[in-house]
C-alpha positions in Angstrom: -3.0 93.0 -5.0 -3.5 95.5 -2.5 -2.5 95.0 1.4 -5.3 97.2 2.6 -8.9 97.7 0.8 -11.2 100.6 1.5 -12.5 99.7 4.6 -8.5 98.8 6.3 -7.9 102.5 5.4 -11.1 103.9 6.7 -10.5 101.9 10.0 -6.8 102.7 10.2 -7.4 106.5 10.2 -10.5 106.0 12.6 -8.3 104.5 15.1 -5.5 107.0 14.4 -7.6 110.0 15.4 -9.6 108.2 17.8 -12.9 108.9 16.1 -16.0 107.1 16.1 -19.3 107.3 14.5 -20.9 110.2 16.9 -17.6 111.9 16.6 -18.4 111.6 12.6 -21.8 112.2 12.6 -23.3 109.0 11.1 -25.3 106.0 12.2 -23.5 103.6 14.0 -24.7 100.4 12.2 -24.1 102.0 8.7 -21.0 102.8 10.2 -19.9 99.2 10.9 -21.1 97.8 7.7 -19.1 100.2 5.6 -16.1 99.2 8.0 -17.0 95.6 7.2 -16.3 96.0 3.5 -19.8 97.3 2.5 -19.1 100.2 0.3 -21.2 103.3 0.8 -20.1 105.5 -1.5 -21.8 108.8 -0.1 -20.8 107.5 4.1 -17.1 107.8 2.6 -18.1 111.2 1.0 -19.2 112.4 3.8 -16.5 110.9 6.6 -13.0 111.0 4.3 -12.3 114.2 4.8 -13.4 114.4 8.3 -10.0 111.8 8.5 -7.9 113.7 6.5 -8.3 111.1 3.6 -8.5 111.9 -0.1 -12.1 110.7 -0.8 -11.5 110.4 -4.6 -8.2 108.2 -4.0 -10.1 106.2 -1.5 -13.2 105.2 -3.5 -10.4 104.3 -6.3 -8.7 102.0 -4.3 -10.4 98.8 -5.7 -9.2 99.5 -9.0 -5.2 100.6 -8.0 -2.8 98.4 -9.3 0.9 99.6 -9.3 2.2 97.5 -11.6 5.9 97.9 -10.6 8.9 95.9 -12.0 11.5 95.7 -9.3 15.0 96.1 -10.7 17.0 92.9 -11.5 19.4 93.3 -8.8 16.8 93.3 -6.0 15.2 90.0 -4.9 12.2 90.0 -3.0 11.2 86.7 -0.9 7.3 86.5 0.1 6.9 83.9 3.3 3.7 83.2 4.8 1.8 86.1 7.2 -1.8 87.0 6.8 -3.3 87.2 3.4 -0.4 88.5 1.1 2.1 87.0 3.2 5.4 89.2 4.7 8.1 90.6 2.0 12.0 90.4 2.9 14.9 91.7 0.1 18.2 90.7 -0.8 20.6 92.9 -2.8 23.9 91.6 -3.6 27.3 93.3 -3.7 30.8 92.6 -5.0 31.6 91.3 -1.3 28.2 91.6 0.5 24.7 90.1 0.7 22.7 92.7 2.3 19.2 91.1 3.4 16.4 93.5 4.3 14.1 91.6 7.7 13.8 87.7 6.9 10.3 86.5 7.1 8.5 84.1 8.7 10.3 81.1 6.6 13.7 82.1 5.0 14.2 78.9 3.4 14.0 80.3 0.2 16.5 83.0 0.4 18.9 80.9 2.3 18.8 78.7 -1.0 19.2 81.5 -2.9 22.2 82.7 -1.1 24.1 79.6 -0.6 23.5 79.3 -4.6 24.9 82.6 -5.9 26.6 84.1 -2.8 27.8 81.7 0.0 31.1 83.2 0.9 29.7 86.6 0.7 29.7 88.4 4.1 26.2 88.9 5.2 24.6 92.0 7.0 20.6 91.7 7.8 19.0 95.2 8.4 15.9 95.2 10.3 13.3 97.6 9.5 11.2 97.0 13.1 10.9 94.0 15.2 7.4 92.8 14.9 7.9 88.9 15.0 6.8 88.8 11.4 10.0 90.6 10.2 12.4 88.9 12.7 11.4 85.1 12.9 14.2 83.7 11.0 17.3 85.7 12.0 18.5 82.7 13.9 18.6 80.9 10.1 21.6 83.6 9.8 24.1 82.6 12.3 26.8 84.1 10.1 25.0 87.7 9.4 26.1 90.7 11.0 22.6 92.0 12.5 21.5 95.9 12.3 18.7 96.7 14.6 16.2 99.5 14.0 18.3 101.6 16.3 20.5 103.2 13.8 20.3 106.9 13.8 18.1 108.8 11.3 20.5 110.1 8.5 23.2 107.7 9.4 24.9 106.4 6.1 26.6 103.0 5.4 28.8 102.1 2.5 28.8 98.4 0.7 31.4 98.5 -2.4 29.1 100.9 -4.5 25.9 100.5 -2.6 25.1 103.5 0.2 22.6 103.3 2.4 20.4 106.3 3.9 19.0 105.4 7.3 15.6 107.1 7.6 13.2 107.1 11.1 9.7 105.7 9.8 8.8 105.5 13.5 4.7 105.6 13.7 3.9 102.1 13.0 6.5 100.6 15.2 8.8 102.3 17.4 11.7 102.2 16.6 11.0 101.9 13.0 13.8 102.3 9.9 13.4 102.3 6.3 16.8 101.8 4.3 17.5 104.3 1.3 19.8 102.5 -1.7 21.6 104.4 -3.6 24.1 103.0 -6.5 21.8 100.2 -8.2 20.6 100.9 -11.6 17.5 102.7 -10.1 17.2 104.1 -5.9 15.1 101.8 -4.2 13.7 101.9 -0.3 13.2 99.2 2.0 10.3 100.7 3.9 8.9 97.8 6.3 5.4 98.5 7.3 5.6 102.5 7.5 3.8 102.7 3.8 2.1 100.2 1.5 0.8 100.7 -1.8 -2.3 102.6 -1.3 -2.3 102.4 2.5 -0.1 102.8 5.3 0.7 100.8 8.6 -1.9 100.9 11.6 -0.7 103.1 14.5 -1.7 101.6 17.8 -2.2 104.6 19.8 -2.9 108.1 19.0 0.0 109.6 19.5 1.7 107.7 17.1 -0.5 108.2 13.9 0.6 111.6 13.5 4.2 110.5 14.1 3.6 107.9 11.3 2.3 110.7 9.1 4.5 113.0 9.5 7.8 110.7 8.8 6.3 109.6 5.8 5.5 113.0 4.4 9.2 114.1 5.2 11.3 111.2 5.0 9.5 109.2 2.2 7.9 111.3 -0.2 10.8 113.5 0.0 12.9 110.9 -1.7 12.9 111.0 -5.9 9.6 110.4 -7.5 11.6 107.3 -8.8 12.2 105.7 -5.9 11.0 102.2 -5.5 9.0 101.9 -1.7 9.8 98.0 -1.1 7.1 97.4 1.6 6.8 94.7 3.9 3.2 93.9 2.8 2.6 93.9 -1.0 3.7 94.9 -3.9 6.6 97.1 -4.6 5.5 100.8 -5.1 6.9 103.8 -5.9 7.0 107.5 -4.3 5.1 109.2 -7.4 2.4 106.5 -7.4 1.5 106.7 -3.8 1.5 110.8 -4.1 -0.7 110.1 -6.5 -2.8 107.3 -5.4 -2.5 106.9 -1.7 -5.5 108.2 0.5 -3.4 109.1 2.9 -1.7 111.2 1.4 
């Protein structure tokens, strides 16, 4: 199941570009109905190109369902938030537990860590500081916390795992993605920068082009097989988003 439907994608693009029915040359009531979830193929074919959205990818979102099995050494924990929840992730190395965001309820994650690696050094890496991603920081009093103020390109090393910090500001600022190499497959923890079939919403006209630029330059340049582990919805890959994401 996707975090965003076609109308959510349209809304994010319209908001990001400061567009409206008048600037798009369409009827206001008709646009409002479409943004409320009434699929209007003719209208979408009219406005999608003006919003720099791929029309066919947008119309195909209803049937887009990435079936991605995450690597065994990556654990995903989903806690309540919105209609799909918010995701946090855990990677275990020989000496470390690497935690990416906390979600809104860390109980399952804590049980897992207590059972499998109670003595390992804990590190928490925050993608961005929206409340649903950091609500449970206080539940990890022994963890070293890495805030999203790390510099783009900075590299960290934990046993056989290397982490490259990537700037994905846009939805939030600052916002960081973490590209992990050394597992059975490359993974990138992206927060809300990109979702399967969509991107994180941007609050200002200035932040929208920054978000798209960072996604294209810092995420889509990763190897196609890289898993993209988003803050909401399912896991996807670079290749799948190149092929199916209307924003891209």
